[in-house]
N, C-alpha and C positions, 0 to 999 in steps of 0.2 A: 503493503499499500505504498503512495507517494503522500507527503503531508506536505504540508508549506507552513513555516514558522514567521507567524505577525508580531513586531513590539517597540514599541520608542525606544530609539538609542541613547537612552539616558544611561552613567553608567550603572547604578545600582541597579536596573533591571535585565541591565545585559549581562552581568557577571551573573545572577539567577538564573536568566535564559538558557545560560552557554550549557550550564550547569546540567537542565532542565534537555536540552538536547542533545549534553552527549550521555546521557542513560535512556533518548530515545532511539540513539543511533546503534544501541549494543540488542534492541530487542528485534529478534531475527521475524523478516519481513517486511519492516518498515525503510521507506527509505525518506527520508528529512533533506529538507532543502532550508539552509539559512545562506541568506542573502550575503552576511557579512564572513562567512566561511566558505562559500561556494562560489559566490559570484565571480566572475569569468570577464564576461564582457565591460567595456566601455557605455554603454545603452545600456543604463538602469531600468529604465521603461518597457525596451521591447525584451529582457530579458525576463523580467519578475510575469511580464504575462504571459511568458513562454511558459513560466515554470508551474505559472497560476492554474494556468489552462489543462495541464497534466497531472495536474492534483486530485487529488477524490478529497483530501479536506482541508480546512487550514486552520490551523490555532494561534487563538486570537490575545496574546497577551496586552491584558488591560489595565491600564497602569491610572497613575493621576491626573498626565495628558497623554495625548495621541501628537507624534508628529505628523509634518508633511508627508515619507513616506509610509508612515502607516495608513496615513488614510487613501492615500494612493493604491495600496496593498485590496486596502476592505472596500472601495468601489472596483476596482476589477474583480474581486471576488464576487462581490453583492450581482455578476452578470453573469454568477450560476448557480442558479437556486437548486439545481441537483446534484451542487457538489457540500460537504458538511463540515458546519461551522461549529468550534468548541470556543470557548471563549472561557481564558484562565484568569481569574478573578486578584489583583495582584496588590489592589487598594480599598479601602472600604467603600468609596466611592471613585467612578468613573467619570471622563468624559459624557457631556450630552450623545456626540456621535454614538458612541457605544451603546447607549442607554437600550438604542433599535435590538442591537443583537441579546442584549439581557432579556428583552421582551419575549423576544424568539426561541432561547435557550435557556436552559438551566446553566450558569456558570457553575464553574470548580473554583474556591473561594481556596483560598492558598495563604493560610498566616508564615509570614515569614521569619526565622528566629532573625535577633539582631543581633544575638552572640557571634564572635570573632573564632566561634570555637568551629574548626571546618567539621567536624563530623556533625554538627548542628546544621549547621547551612546544607551539609549533603543531604541530611532528614529530611526537609522539607524541598526538595528538588527530587529527592524518590519518589516522594508520595505525589506529588502535583504529577510526574511521569507516568507514575502507576493510573492512577487518575484517570490521565489523559489516553491509556492505553485501554480504560476498562470503557471509556466513552467511543473509541473506536472499534469496540465488539473483540480485540484481538486478547490473546492469555500473556501475563504478565512474567515473564522470567526474569526472578529474582536477582538483582545486580555482583556479579563476582570479583566487584572491588578492582579488578583487572584495567589499567586504560588500554585505549586505543592503541597499539605498535607500540614504540617505547618514545616517549616525550625526551626523553635526556640521558645523556652519554657520560654525562660529569657534572659531580658535587658541586663543583665552581658555577658552573650553570644553573644549577636549580637554587646554588645561594643567592644568586644575581638575580635572579627571575623575582623572590621574594623582596628584596631591596628595592628594586625599580618600581613594585606596587606598594611599598613602605607594609611590606607584615601580607599582601594580598598575590594570589597569581594571577595573569591577564585572562583575558579573555579567552585568547587563542589554547592557551593552554589548560585551561579549564575545557576546555572542547574537547581535550585529548585526554582528559582524565585527572589532572592536574588537582589535588585539596586545592578548595578557595583561599585558605587561609593554613598557615603551617601547621599541621598535625600534630598533635602529641598520643602519648601509648592511653591506652583507653584501661581504666583503675576498676575495679569491681569492690564493694564494702568489706572491708574485715572485722573478724571477729574476737580473735584475741591475741595476748604478747607474745611476741617469738620470744622463745625457750632457750634460748642457745645462747650463753654468755660474750660479747661482742669482744671482749679481751680476748678470746680466743679464735672468733671467726672474723672481725674485721668492725668498725663503728657500725653503728644504724644511721642510717640517712632516709625521707621520704621526700626531699626537697632540694638537696644540689642538685643544680642543672648546670650544666658545659655548653657554653656557645661552641656553636660548629664550626666558626674560622676566626682562627685569633685575630687577625688582622678587625674585630667589629668591634673589639675592646675599646680601639682606640678614638673610634666617634661616637655621638651619642645622637646623632639624626639617623640611623640607620635604625632598623627593627631590631629586637631582640629574637634571635633564634636558637634556642635551645632545645637541646636533648637530654633525658630522665639518668643521671649518673645509674649504675649500676654496682648497686653494694648492698648486703643487709638489710631488708625492711623490719622498723618495730613491730609490724603489727603484720599478722597474717590472716588470708581467707581461706587457707585446707588445713587440714579437713574441713566439709563440709558438715555442721549439725545435725542436717534433718537424714543423714545415709544411714541407713538400717541393714547390715548390721553396721556399725561408724567402720569407715573404713573411707582410703583413698588408691584411689585406679589411677595409674602412673602409664602413657605408652609414648616408646620409644620405637622410631624408622626411621633409616637412611637412604636418602631415595639422592638418583645421578650417578655419576662415577664414582670410583674409590675416588680417597685423596690420604695421605699421612696423618696421623693425628686423629682419624674417626673415634679410634678406639679408646684414647683418652678419653674424649668427650661424652663417650654414654660411661668411661667410667667413672668420671667427673658428676651427674648425673648421677647414679645409682648410688655414687657414697652419700652426698648430699641428702639427696631424699632417704637413706635409713637414718641418716644423723639428728634428722629432724624427727622422724618416727622414734627412736634412744630418746630423745630428750625432752616429749610429748609421753612418755611412756608412762607416769604417774601423776600428772594433770589432764591429760587427755589423752586417753588409749587408744590407739586404732589402729585396724590392722591395714599394712600397704600392699600392694601389688604392683611390683612395676614387668610389663609386658615388653617385649622386646618383638614386635611385625619383622618377619622375615621378609628380604626381596621388597624393602619399602612401600611405595602402596600398590604393588600388585598382591600384595600377599590380600587385599582387600577383596580382589576379582576373581582369583582365579583358586578353584578346587587343591586343596593339597598342599597351598605353601599357609604351615602353620605359625602359629605364634609361640614366645617359649619366655618363662618364668626367669627375671633377672633379678641375678642377687651379686651383695661384693666377692660373695667367692667364687662366682660364675663369671664377672666380669673382670676382675683385678687382674690373672694373669693375660689378657689380653691388651692390656693397658698401653704396652708399648712397641706392640706388633703393626703393621702396615694391614691396609686391607679392612674391612668389615665383620665383627663376628655377627653380625647380624646378617650379612648380605646384601644386595640394594638391585635397583632398578631407576628404571626411567617411568617419571611419571606420563607415560602419552597418554594415558586414557582421559585425565583431566585438565590438557594440552592440546587435545581434539580440534578439529573445525568445527565439528557441529556443539554450538551451546548447551542445548538440549543433553543432549548425551553427555556434557560435561557435569553440568546442575545435576542429571542422575546420578552419574559417580560420586560428585562429592556427599549427595545424601546419602550413599548407600554404605558409605567410610562414617559417616556421624552416625548412621542409624546403627553401625556395629559396636563404635564406640559406647553408646549409650547403652547398647546391650552388656558389654561386658564392661562395663560401669566405668570407664574411664573418662576422668576426669582433668588431666592435663597429657597433650598429647606432643611432644617435643618431636618437630621436624628437621632434619642433620639433611641440609641439600643446596643443591646451589641457584641459581637465577629462577630457574625453572621450576625446581621445587616451593622457594619461597613465595612465587605469584601460585604457588597450590596450597601453599598454607593459609596464606591471604586471602584465596576465596573458600577455604573450607572453614575460615571461623566466620564468613558473612555468612555461609551455608547453617552453622550452627544458630548463629543467633536468627535468621530467618524459622527456623525450626525448635525454639526456643530449646535448644539443648542447653546444659549448663558446661559447655566444654573451653578449655581454653588451649590454643594452640599458641606456639612459639617455634619460632625457626632459629636455627644454630647454621650461620654461614659455611658453607664449603662447596670450594670451589680453585680447582687449579688452575685455571684459567684467570682470577684476581675478577672478577669481572661482574661482582655484585657491589650497585653503590649501596654505599654510608661503611663501607666495611674498609677499613685503610691497608690493612692487609690478611689476605684468608689465609689458614692455617695448611702447612702444605706447600704453599705457593713459592717460597725458600727454596723448602727441599728440591721442588721437580725442579726449580730455575739451576741447584746445583748440581743436579744428576744429567741436564738437558747440557750443562757446560762440560760433565765428563765426557759424555757422547760425544759433544761434539771435539773438544779436542782428541778423540780416541778417530776419530772418521776423518780430523785432518792430518794426523798421523798417516794414513791409507791413501788421503788422496794426493798427499805431497810425494810418497812412495812411488807411486807406481805408473806414471800420474791421470789423474782423473778429473773428472768435476763431480764433486759431492752435493749431492740434495738433502737437508735431512727436515724431514717434517713433525712439527713439534703440534702440540694445544694451541686453540683459538679459534673457538667454534662461531665467535663473535668478537674477539680483540685479538690483541698481539701482544699482551702481556709478557707471557712467558719466553715467546720467542726474541720480543726485545732487547730484554733483562739478559738472556743465555748471549746472546751473538753479541751484545756490548761488551761485558766480560772475555770474550777471546776474541781472535785474530781471523774473525770471517769476513764473507767478503761482501756479501748483500744479504739483507733480511727482508723479508714480505713479509706484511701484516694486513690484515683488510680494513684498517682503517686510511690505508694510503697505498693503493692497489697503483702496478707500476702498467704499463703498455710491454709489451714483448718485444717490441725492438728496445725500450731502455733498458729490460732487465737485459737482449742479447749483446747490446753493444755495452754497459757497464762488467759484464762478463769478460766479454770478447777482447778488450780493452785491459783486463786482467790478465788473462793467458796469455796474450801478445807481449805486455809486457812482461811478463816474467820468463818467456821462451827467448825475447829480441834481445831487451836489456838490460836483466838482470844475470840472465845467462842460467836460468833455473830451468828445475820441469815445470811444462805451463799446468798448474793445476789449479782449483778455485773451490771455494765453500761457500752453499749458500744454505740460507736460516729460512725457512716459513714457515707458518702461522696455518693451517689446517684449512682455513678457505680464505686463503690470501690468492684467488684467482688473482689471474690479468684483469686491468683493466677494461681491456679490449676481448676478452671471455669469448663472446658472443661469435666471434669472426672464427671460433675454431672447435666449434660445436661439431660441425658437420666436417673436419678438416682430415681426409684420412692419413695422414700423416701422425696425429694424436689419437685416431684409431678408438674413437668412445664407444661404449655399449649404450643402447638404446636405454638403460635405466639410467647412467650417465648421465647422458644428452636431457635426460628429463629432471634432471635434479639439479643442475647448472641452469636449464632454463628459469625453473621454479625459483633457483638460487637469486636468478639478476632480477624477475618479475616483482620479487619481493623486496628489490631495492639493496641488494647487497647486504641482505640481514639473516639470521637463522635464529628462530623459535624453537626450544626443547632441543632437542637432540638431533645434534650434523649428521646428516645421511652419511654410511659410510659410502656410496656412489661419487658426493660431492667431494669426501677427500680423495677420490683417486682420481677424481677427472681431473680436479687442479694439478694435482703430482704427476698427473700424464703428461697434461696441455705443459707446463712450465720444462719436466726435464726431456720430454720428445722433442719439443720444438727446439729448446736452446741445443740436442743433439745434434738436430738434422743441420740448424747454421753453422755450429762449430765445425761439421765435417764439412761444408763448404767453404772455408776460411781460405781465403786464396793470400796470403801476410806478403809484404814488396820483401824483394831480395836486396842486395847492393843496388845503391841508384838510381831507388824506385821500380827496378823490375823484378816483376814476379821470380819467386824461385822454385822450380818444381820441387825440390826437395822441401820446403818449407810447405808446400800447394798440399802433397802429400801425406805430409808428416799429419795432419788433421782427420785423414779419410776414414781412420777407424779410431779416431777420439773415443771415449767413453763417458757415458753420463752415470753415477752409481746411485740409487735412493736409499735413504732408509725412514722407518718410521718405530722412534721407539717410545711412542705414547706410552702403552699398557705395560711396558717394564719402568718407566719414569713415575708413574701412581700408584705402583705398587710396591715401591721403597718403605722401609721402615721411617718411622718418621724420625726427625732428632729431637734433641732434646730441648729445642725451642718449641718443637712443635706440639710435641707430648704437654708441654707447662701449660702451654695458650691454649690445648683443646682442653686442658683439666678448668683450667681457669672460667671459658665461656659454659662449661657443663654446670659449673658449682654457680656460676654468678644467675644462670639460665633457670637454675630450681629457687635460688633464694629469692627473684622476683616473679615468679611463677605461681609460686605459693606467699606470695605477697597480695596476689590479686591483681597482677598484670598482666596484659595477652595481648594476640596480635603483635607480637614483634619481636626485632631477633636483638641479641646478645652481639656487638662489636666491641673492638678496640680503635677509638678515633681519635687521632693525635696522641696524646701520653694519658685518657683514659679509658676503662672500658664503660660503653652507655646503652641504655637503651634503645631502639631507632623502631619507630611507628612503621609496622611494613607496607602502610600508607606510602611511604617517603622510598622502602626500598623497590617497589614493584613501578617507581615511576621510569624506570629504564635498565638500561646493560649498561656498564662503565665500561668504557673505551677510552684507548692511548690520546692522549690530546695532540693531536697531527703537531699543533702548532705551540706546545709546550717544548720547556726549555731540554728535556729528557729526550725526546724523539729526533730533538735537532742536533741534540749531544751522537746519538746512534748515524743522523744520516753521515754527522761529518767524522766519524772514525772510518767508517765503509766506506766513504767517498760517494755513496748512490746520487741517484739523482733525486730531483724534490717530483712527487705523483702528481696529478690535474689538482687533484684536493687539495694537497697542502699548496700548489703555486694560486687556487683558488681564494687560499686563506689568507696568504702574502696578499693578494691583490687584493683583497677586500680591506685590508690593515690599511 
C-alpha cells in the first residue's frame, strides 16, 4: 500500500513525524512517501501531484497551524475522494482548513511526551504508527529496534550528530532509526541491598557517569553525552520476590564465530552469580540455575541441540582455553530478510526462556548478535515477559560501535602478524607474490593493524577499495624495483580483508580468467547491490570470489610484464622471466581465531562477565558492558545497533598505513580529501 505523509514543516512536528515515518517504513507491504526524505526533482508541485495520484492514502499530521506546502498537498488530495485520509491530531486545536477533515473522519489524537528521554519520545511515535496501521486495515508488526541499514560507521560521527543538534538527532538520522535524544540504559525497580562487601568487590555506585568524549570536558556550550559507569550497585532487583519456588534462572549463549577469551567471559558470569547466591544464602536464600545454551541461538530452533547446567566446577577448567565450551553458531534465523519470520523466531526464544524460568539472558556475540539481543529485548517487552537481555561484545573484526577494543582482537592481530612474517619468508625465498586473506567482513581493522606491524607491500580493506589497475601498478612497481634496482628476488606481499573486493569488481564478474562459479557471481552481485556492505555472516562465496579476482588477475597481468632492458629496449630474457611467475594465497582466519587467549584477553573477559552480572542483578538491561576510554561502562543497545564500526579512511591511522606501504589513495579517500 502506498501512503503519502503530509505535515507542517515546523521543527518540533518534523522531528516527531520523521520518527513515525521510520516505524511505518519498517512495516511489511507499506510504501511511505515523505518529500523531505525522498523528494528528487526541482518541480515540487509536479512531483507531489504524481506521488499523490499513486497513493492509496494520505496521512495528515495536523498541528497548531498549516503551511503553504501542506495546504497544497491537501487540496491536491481533496480531488481524490476515493482515496483514504487519516488525520493525526498533534495539537489540542487545529487550523480551520483541517476542521473539515476532522468532521469527515475520526482523528488519531496523539499526546506527545515533552520529555527529552529518547525512550519516551519513541513510545509516542510507536503508538502513533500503530494507530495509523490499524486505520489502514493492516496488521502491526512490533518494532524490533533495529535501524534501517547502518546510519553510522564511527562513534565520533554519532557524538557530532548529537552535539550539532544540542542533544537531539537530525530529522534525517531519526528517519533512519537514530534515537531523537541521547539514550540511557533502562533500569527496572530494585528490591533489596547488595549483600556483598564493597571492600572486597569494589565501591558501590549508582550515579557515576562517563562523558563519551574527553574533549567535551573543555566546553560548556555542548550537551553532556554520558555513559553509565559499570560498577557494583548498592541495590539489587534479582532474584524476583514472587517466584515460587524462590529461584533465579540465568541463560548464557555464544553467537557468531569464536574468539580468544569467550570461556573467560563465561567463567566470570558463572562465578559472579554464584558469589551473589552464596552471599544471600542467610538473608534471602534462593536456588540459582545457570543454563548454557549450546550452539548459540541455534539451540532454540533445532531439535537435539540441548542446554546444559553450568557451575563453577564445570566452567573453571576452560577459562584459559580458546574456543567456546558451549559451542556457537550464527543467528541467521534472527537476521533473515523476512521481518515476520524474524519476529516469530524471537517470540519462540522468549517463550522458551519463560518456560525454563530464565530471568537474565547473556548474549556473547558480535554485531549481528547484538542487534539480535536488542530485538529480543523489544520482543520480551512486547510479550510482557520479565526477561533482561544483556550483551557482551565479541568480535575479531573489532567492528562493534562503542567498544574501544574487543577481547581477542589484539590476539588476532598478533597471530596474523606471525602469519605475515612467515609468508614473507616464503615468498622472499622462492620468489612469489603472496596474498593473505584475513578477517574483515565489513571493516579492515585486523588487516590494517597486522599489515602496519610488518613489511607488507599492500593492504586492501573494504572501507577504501582500489581498482585492479591501481593494485596491479603498485604491485608491479614493487616487483620490478626489487628485480632491477635492488637486485633482489622479485617478491611482494599483499594483505586483504575478506570483503576488500576491487572497486571495479563488477567488470570482472564474468571474466574468464577469474572463472567465478554461479554462486560466487551471485554473491558478488548482491554485495555490490547492497552498497558493498555485509549484514550478518559473510558468504563463503564472497570471500573466495574476492580472493580469486585479486590473485588471478594479478597473476595474469604479472605474467604479461615486459620490463625494459638497457637503454629502454625490451629484454627478451627479462620478458620471459615473468612468464611462469606464481601468485600464492593463504586464508588463516580459522587458525587465528582458535588460538588460546592471551593473559590480557583472559583478564578482560573475566571483567566483562563480572561487571555484566553486577549490573544485570541491579535491574539494568538492554545494554552492553564495554571499556570506553579508561573506564568500563554500560552502553545502551540503542547506541550499539546504530551502525558497524569501520576504519576511518580520513583518520591518522589509515594515512599512516598508506604511508608505510606507499599504496595509492582509493577513490573514496580521494573523495574525502576533495570534500575537505
